[in-house]
C-alpha positions in Angstrom: -50.5 -9.8 -84.9 -47.1 -10.3 -86.7 -45.2 -8.7 -89.5 -42.2 -9.6 -91.6 -39.2 -7.3 -91.8 -36.1 -8.3 -93.9 -37.4 -11.9 -93.9 -37.7 -12.1 -90.1 -41.1 -12.6 -88.4 -41.7 -10.0 -85.7 -44.5 -10.2 -83.2 -46.0 -6.7 -82.9 -48.5 -7.7 -80.2 -52.3 -7.6 -80.2 -54.1 -4.8 -82.0 -55.5 -2.3 -79.4 -58.9 -0.7 -80.2 -58.6 3.1 -80.5 -60.9 3.7 -77.6 -58.9 1.4 -75.4 -55.6 3.0 -76.5 -57.0 6.4 -75.7 -57.9 5.2 -72.1 -54.4 3.7 -71.8 -52.8 6.9 -72.9 -54.8 8.9 -70.4 -53.8 6.6 -67.6 -50.2 6.7 -68.6 -50.3 10.5 -68.7 -51.7 10.5 -65.2 -49.0 8.2 -63.9 -46.3 10.2 -65.7 -47.5 13.4 -64.1 -46.0 12.0 -60.9 -42.4 12.2 -59.7 -40.3 10.2 -62.2 -38.4 7.0 -61.4 -35.1 8.8 -60.7 -36.7 11.3 -58.3 -36.3 9.2 -55.1 -37.9 9.7 -51.7 -36.3 6.8 -49.8 -39.2 5.3 -47.8 -41.5 2.3 -48.2 -44.3 3.9 -46.2 -46.4 5.1 -49.1 -46.4 1.8 -50.9 -46.8 -0.1 -47.7 -49.8 2.0 -46.7 -51.6 1.6 -50.1 -50.9 -2.2 -50.0 -52.4 -2.4 -46.5 -55.6 -0.7 -47.7 -55.8 -3.2 -50.6 -55.4 -6.1 -48.2 -51.7 -6.7 -48.8 -52.0 -8.3 -52.3 -48.2 -8.8 -52.3 -48.6 -11.5 -49.7 -51.0 -13.6 -51.8 -48.2 -15.4 -53.7 -44.7 -16.6 -53.3 -42.0 -14.1 -54.4 -38.5 -14.1 -55.9 -36.9 -10.7 -55.5 -34.1 -9.7 -57.8 -31.5 -6.9 -57.3 -28.0 -6.1 -58.7 -26.6 -3.6 -61.2 -26.8 -5.4 -64.5 -28.6 -8.5 -65.7 -31.7 -8.2 -63.6 -34.3 -8.2 -66.5 -32.6 -11.0 -68.4 -32.4 -13.1 -65.3 -36.1 -12.3 -64.5 -37.2 -13.4 -67.9 -35.3 -16.7 -67.8 -36.6 -17.3 -64.2 -40.1 -16.8 -65.3 -39.7 -19.2 -68.2 -38.3 -21.9 -65.9 -41.1 -21.5 -63.3 -43.8 -21.5 -65.9 -42.4 -24.6 -67.6 -43.0 -26.3 -64.2 -46.7 -25.6 -64.4 -46.9 -22.6 -62.1 -48.7 -19.3 -63.0 -46.3 -16.3 -62.9 -46.3 -12.6 -62.6 -43.2 -10.6 -63.6 -42.5 -7.0 -62.7 -39.6 -5.4 -64.5 -38.4 -2.0 -65.6 -38.0 0.0 -67.7 -40.2 -0.9 -70.6 -39.2 -1.0 -74.3 -42.4 -0.2 -76.2 -45.4 0.1 -73.9 -45.7 0.5 -70.1 -47.9 -2.6 -70.1 -44.7 -4.7 -70.6 -43.6 -3.9 -67.0 -46.5 -6.1 -65.6 -46.5 -9.6 -67.2 -48.8 -12.5 -66.3 -48.0 -16.0 -67.5 -45.2 -14.5 -69.7 -47.3 -12.0 -71.5 -47.6 -8.2 -70.9 -50.9 -7.3 -69.2 -53.4 -6.2 -71.8 -54.2 -2.5 -72.3 -57.7 -3.1 -70.9 -56.2 -4.9 -67.9 -53.7 -2.1 -67.3 -56.5 0.5 -67.3 -58.7 -1.7 -65.1 -56.1 -2.3 -62.5 -55.3 1.4 -62.3 -58.9 2.3 -61.8 -59.2 -0.3 -59.1 -56.2 1.0 -57.1 -56.7 4.7 -57.9 -59.0 5.6 -54.9 -56.6 4.0 -52.5 -53.6 5.7 -54.0 -55.4 9.1 -53.8 -56.1 8.4 -50.1 -52.4 7.9 -49.4 -51.5 10.8 -51.6 -53.7 13.1 -49.5 -52.3 11.7 -46.3 -48.7 12.2 -47.4 -49.3 15.7 -48.7 -51.0 16.7 -45.5 -47.9 15.7 -43.6 -45.7 17.7 -46.0 -44.6 14.7 -48.2 -45.0 13.9 -51.9 -47.7 11.9 -53.8 -46.8 8.4 -54.7 -44.2 8.4 -57.5 -44.5 7.0 -61.0 -42.7 3.8 -60.0 -44.6 3.5 -56.7 -47.9 3.5 -58.5 -46.7 0.9 -61.0 -45.5 -1.3 -58.1 -48.9 -1.2 -56.4 -50.6 -2.0 -59.7 -48.3 -5.0 -60.3 -49.0 -6.5 -56.9 -52.8 -6.0 -57.3 -52.8 -7.4 -60.8 -50.9 -10.5 -59.7 -53.3 -11.1 -56.8 -56.3 -10.7 -59.1 -55.0 -13.1 -61.8 -54.3 -15.0 -59.5 -50.7 -16.2 -59.8 -48.6 -18.7 -57.9 -45.2 -16.9 -58.1 -44.1 -13.3 -58.6 -40.7 -12.5 -60.0 -40.1 -8.9 -58.9 -37.2 -6.8 -60.1 -36.2 -3.8 -58.0 -36.4 -0.4 -59.6 -33.3 0.9 -57.9 -31.2 -0.4 -55.0 -33.1 -2.6 -52.7 -33.4 -1.4 -49.1 -35.9 1.4 -49.7 -37.0 0.4 -53.2 -40.8 0.4 -53.6 -40.8 -3.3 -54.3 -39.2 -4.1 -50.9 -42.6 -4.5 -49.2 -42.6 -8.1 -50.6 -41.5 -10.9 -48.4 -39.2 -12.6 -50.9 -38.4 -16.2 -50.0 -35.6 -16.1 -52.6 -33.3 -13.1 -53.2 -31.3 -13.1 -56.4 -28.3 -10.7 -56.5 -26.8 -10.2 -59.9 -23.3 -8.6 -60.2 -23.0 -5.3 -58.3 -21.0 -2.4 -59.8 -21.1 1.4 -59.8 -24.4 2.9 -61.1 -27.0 5.3 -59.9 -24.3 6.7 -57.5 -26.3 9.9 -57.0 -29.0 7.9 -55.2 -27.3 4.7 -54.0 -23.8 6.0 -53.0 -20.4 6.5 -54.6 -18.8 3.3 -53.5 -19.3 -0.4 -54.1 -19.7 -0.7 -50.3 -22.6 1.7 -50.1 -24.4 0.3 -53.1 -24.0 -3.3 -51.9 -25.4 -2.3 -48.4 -28.5 -0.9 -50.1 -29.0 -3.9 -52.4 -28.5 -6.3 -49.5 -31.7 -4.8 -48.0 -33.9 -7.2 -50.0 -32.7 -10.2 -48.0 -35.4 -11.3 -45.6 -35.2 -13.6 -42.6 -34.7 -17.2 -43.5 -34.6 -16.5 -47.2 -32.5 -18.3 -49.8 -29.9 -15.9 -51.4 -28.7 -16.8 -54.9 -25.5 -14.7 -55.3 -23.7 -14.0 -58.5 -19.9 -13.7 -58.6 -19.2 -10.4 -57.0 -16.6 -7.7 -56.2 -15.1 -9.0 -52.9 -16.3 -6.0 -51.0 -19.9 -6.5 -52.3 -19.7 -10.2 -51.6 -18.6 -9.6 -48.0 -21.5 -7.3 -47.4 -24.1 -9.6 -48.9 -22.8 -12.6 -47.0 -22.8 -10.6 -43.7 -26.4 -9.5 -44.2 -27.4 -13.1 -45.1 -25.8 -14.3 -41.9 -27.6 -11.7 -39.9 -30.9 -12.7 -41.4 -30.3 -16.4 -41.0 -30.5 -16.8 -44.8 -29.1 -19.7 -46.8 -26.6 -18.6 -49.6 -26.0 -20.3 -52.9 -22.9 -18.6 -54.2 -21.5 -18.6 -57.7 -17.9 -19.8 -57.7 -18.5 -22.0 -54.6 -22.0 -23.6 -54.9 -22.8 -22.7 -58.5 -20.8 -22.8 -61.7 -21.0 -22.3 -65.5 -19.1 -25.5 -66.1 -18.8 -25.2 -69.9 -19.9 -22.7 -72.5 -19.5 -22.7 -76.3 -20.8 -20.1 -78.8 -23.4 -21.6 -81.1 -25.5 -20.3 -84.0 -28.0 -17.8 -82.6 -26.7 -18.1 -79.1 -24.6 -20.6 -77.0 -24.5 -24.1 -75.5 -23.8 -24.3 -71.8 -23.5 -26.7 -69.0 -24.6 -25.5 -65.5 -23.7 -26.9 -62.2 -25.7 -26.4 -59.0 -25.6 -28.3 -55.7 -28.3 -30.6 -57.1 -26.3 -31.7 -60.1 -24.9 -30.9 -63.6 -27.2 -29.8 -66.5 -25.4 -30.4 -69.8 -25.7 -29.2 -73.4 -28.4 -26.6 -72.7 -29.1 -24.3 -75.7 -29.6 -20.6 -74.8 -30.6 -18.3 -77.8 -28.8 -15.3 -76.2 -25.3 -14.0 -76.8 -22.6 -13.5 -74.3 -20.9 -15.1 -71.3 -23.0 -12.8 -69.0 -26.2 -14.4 -70.2 -24.9 -17.9 -69.2 -24.2 -16.6 -65.7 -27.7 -15.0 -65.6 -29.1 -18.4 -66.6 -27.2 -20.1 -63.8 -28.8 -17.7 -61.2 -32.2 -18.4 -62.7 -31.7 -22.1 -62.6 -30.5 -22.1 -58.9 -33.4 -19.9 -57.9 -35.9 -22.2 -59.6 -34.5 -25.2 -57.9 -34.9 -23.5 -54.6 -38.5 -22.5 -55.3 -39.8 -25.6 -57.2 -38.0 -28.6 -55.7 -36.5 -27.4 -52.5 -33.0 -27.6 -54.0 -33.4 -31.0 -55.7 -32.5 -31.5 -59.3 -35.0 -30.5 -61.9 -36.0 -32.5 -65.0 -33.4 -31.8 -67.6 -35.8 -31.7 -70.5 -38.0 -29.1 -68.8 -35.0 -27.0 -68.0 -33.8 -27.3 -71.6 -37.2 -26.3 -73.1 -37.4 -23.3 -70.8 -34.0 -22.0 -71.8 -34.4 -22.7 -75.5 -37.4 -20.4 -75.4 -35.6 -17.5 -73.6 -35.5 -14.1 -75.1 -34.3 -10.7 -73.8 -35.4 -7.8 -76.0 -32.8 -5.0 -76.4 -30.0 -7.2 -75.1 -27.6 -8.0 -78.0 -30.7 -8.3 -80.1 -30.1 -8.7 -83.9 -33.0 -6.8 -85.5 -32.0 -6.4 -89.2 -29.6 -7.6 -91.8 -27.9 -5.8 -94.8 -26.3 -4.3 -92.8 -26.7 -6.2 -89.5 -28.1 -4.0 -86.8 -27.6 -5.0 -83.2 -29.3 -3.3 -80.2 -28.0 -3.5 -76.7 -29.2 -1.5 -73.7 -25.7 -1.3 -72.0 -25.8 2.0 -70.0 -22.9 1.8 -67.6 -19.3 0.7 -67.6 -20.0 -2.9 -66.5 -22.7 -3.3 -69.1 -20.5 -1.8 -71.8 -17.7 -4.3 -71.0 -19.9 -7.4 -71.2 -21.3 -6.0 -74.5 -17.8 -5.7 -75.9 -16.8 -9.2 -74.8 -20.0 -10.6 -76.3 -19.5 -8.8 -79.6 -15.9 -10.1 -79.9 -16.9 -13.6 -79.0 -20.2 -14.1 -81.0 -19.9 -11.9 -84.1 -17.3 -11.5 -86.8 -17.7 -7.9 -87.8 -14.9 -6.5 -90.0 -16.3 -3.0 -89.6 -18.8 -2.0 -86.9 -20.4 1.5 -86.6 -21.8 2.6 -83.3 -24.9 4.7 -82.6 -24.5 5.9 -79.1 -26.7 8.0 -76.8 -26.1 8.2 -73.1 -28.0 9.8 -70.2 -26.4 12.7 -68.6 -26.0 11.1 -65.1 -24.0 8.2 -66.6 -20.2 8.0 -67.1 -20.1 8.7 -70.8 -16.3 8.8 -71.0 -16.0 5.3 -69.5 -18.7 3.8 -71.8 -17.3 5.3 -74.9 -13.7 4.3 -74.0 -14.8 0.7 -73.6 -16.7 0.7 -76.9 -13.8 2.4 -78.9 -11.8 -0.7 -79.7 -14.7 -2.5 -81.4 -16.1 0.5 -83.3 -14.6 1.8 -86.6 -16.7 5.0 -86.3 -19.3 6.3 -83.9 -22.5 8.4 -84.5 -23.5 10.2 -81.2 -27.1 11.0 -80.7 -29.8 11.2 -78.0 -33.1 9.7 -77.0 -36.3 11.6 -76.2 -35.5 11.5 -72.5 -35.1 14.8 -70.8 -32.0 13.3 -69.1 -30.2 12.6 -72.4 -26.6 13.8 -72.6 -26.3 16.9 -74.9 -25.2 15.7 -78.3 -22.6 18.5 -78.7 -21.0 17.7 -75.4 -21.1 13.9 -76.2 -19.5 14.6 -79.5 -16.6 16.4 -77.8 -16.1 13.5 -75.4 -16.2 11.0 -78.2 -13.7 13.1 -80.3 -11.2 12.9 -77.4 -11.5 9.1 -77.4 -12.0 8.2 -81.1 -10.4 11.2 -82.8 -12.5 13.7 -84.7 -12.3 11.9 -88.0 -14.1 8.8 -86.5 -16.9 10.8 -84.9 -20.2 11.9 -86.4 -23.3 13.4 -84.7 -27.0 13.4 -85.4 -29.4 14.7 -82.7 -32.3 12.6 -84.1 -32.0 8.9 -83.6 -33.6 8.0 -87.0 -31.0 10.2 -88.7 -28.2 8.7 -86.6 -29.2 5.1 -87.7 -29.4 6.2 -91.3 -25.9 7.8 -91.1 -24.5 4.7 -89.4 -26.2 2.3 -91.9 -24.7 4.4 -94.8 -21.2 4.2 -93.2 -21.6 0.4 -92.8 -23.0 -0.2 -96.2 -20.1 1.5 -97.9 -18.0 -1.5 -97.1 -20.7 -4.2 -96.7 -19.8 -7.8 -97.2 -22.0 -10.8 -96.6 -23.9 -12.6 -93.8 -25.6 -11.6 -90.5 -23.0 -10.9 -87.8 -20.2 -10.8 -90.3 -18.8 -8.1 -92.5 -20.2 -4.7 -91.5 -22.8 -3.8 -89.0 -24.4 -1.1 -86.8 -24.5 -1.3 -83.0 -27.1 0.9 -81.2 -26.3 1.3 -77.5 -25.7 3.5 -74.4 -29.2 3.8 -73.0 -32.3 1.7 -72.4 -34.5 4.5 -73.6 -32.4 4.9 -76.8 -32.6 1.1 -77.6 -36.4 1.1 -76.9 -36.9 4.0 -79.4 -34.6 2.2 -81.9 -36.8 -0.9 -81.6 -39.9 1.3 -82.4 -38.2 2.9 -85.4 -37.2 -0.5 -86.7 -40.8 -1.8 -86.5 -40.5 -3.9 -83.3 -42.7 -1.9 -81.0 
């Protein structure tokens, strides 16, 4: 089913019968009753034990495993497109979701159906309950929300069946639930400070955790890194006897030019130079994500030999990444971006300055309480004329009054507004933008919604994209 909003066609997905939606909602409530994604018990034992009872479905297909701080989901989506364009069936496991939990488990580029999600949960539920009971008897917890979804994804992929799984870690790598896979290719996107409470308060600690996805004899596709992180990843690759394809040495974004709706790029790998590739995504960071996806696909599909340029071009031309510099409305232009840490905010600012020509941009910003709100707001300040602070429905959302105080110190009180409800915040921002509206999408005035993945997901729903 599709709709039109402000002249743009929007895919709203298949219509789910009420009885199926009710079943999906019931299953989701059951999974949500478990420990949330950020409540970490660092062990692989529970997922490994369930998978063993299921016959180790994660070993039924080849796997590309992706870690890093930012760019994982965009890289995963581009990788999936490239692999599918070469005739292979794919499974993609990413997090978090934007509109429906079914988005986290995709087969052949499409989210698993509501019926399929319910079915796979019912299939694995008895085995999960067995390990729950075993763990609780030993004084441990039940499987968490994310552990259950991980098991479900692996089972769904084996049932499809698929040829290649593209698996994004939930957090870290070493003890992440997904690390029961034997990834023949490990992709490491840029590592920066995030999730410090769980991964460590230094780049060194975080890199050591993320290096844990590298398996013996694997190929590591490594983004340009902080020197400390790079040293740690390279040391682990050496210890594991892994081959490394390193951006800046083996891989390069050779050229890149902004273009209407995205950018043109030329990408260099050890196999050759791919020129004049159109990518309908904004920002230098997306070109670098594309480079990682291309190198990983070469390693998987052709053993490192050059791929057909037309196939590569077709895959990238079809790329999308919801909630990442996504233009969702005009008059005024509304842009959504899920930047939720300092590194993400910086690439967002760079991309806005490069790809858009706003004369007046109003921010709608909501940040989770465990994030560095001061850094995010400070990075956004130069591109925002005014800011409306708000919050998402997450229990972890930063208190609006506190966020308003932080914003006032950075922007000055006269440039800061607050609205606890996101719909009100968008209305206030749109009004502030429309007061000085000019013409064109991406020119004149606009609204930028950012600061949290959950906030952007809810904005997409409010704007009719869910």
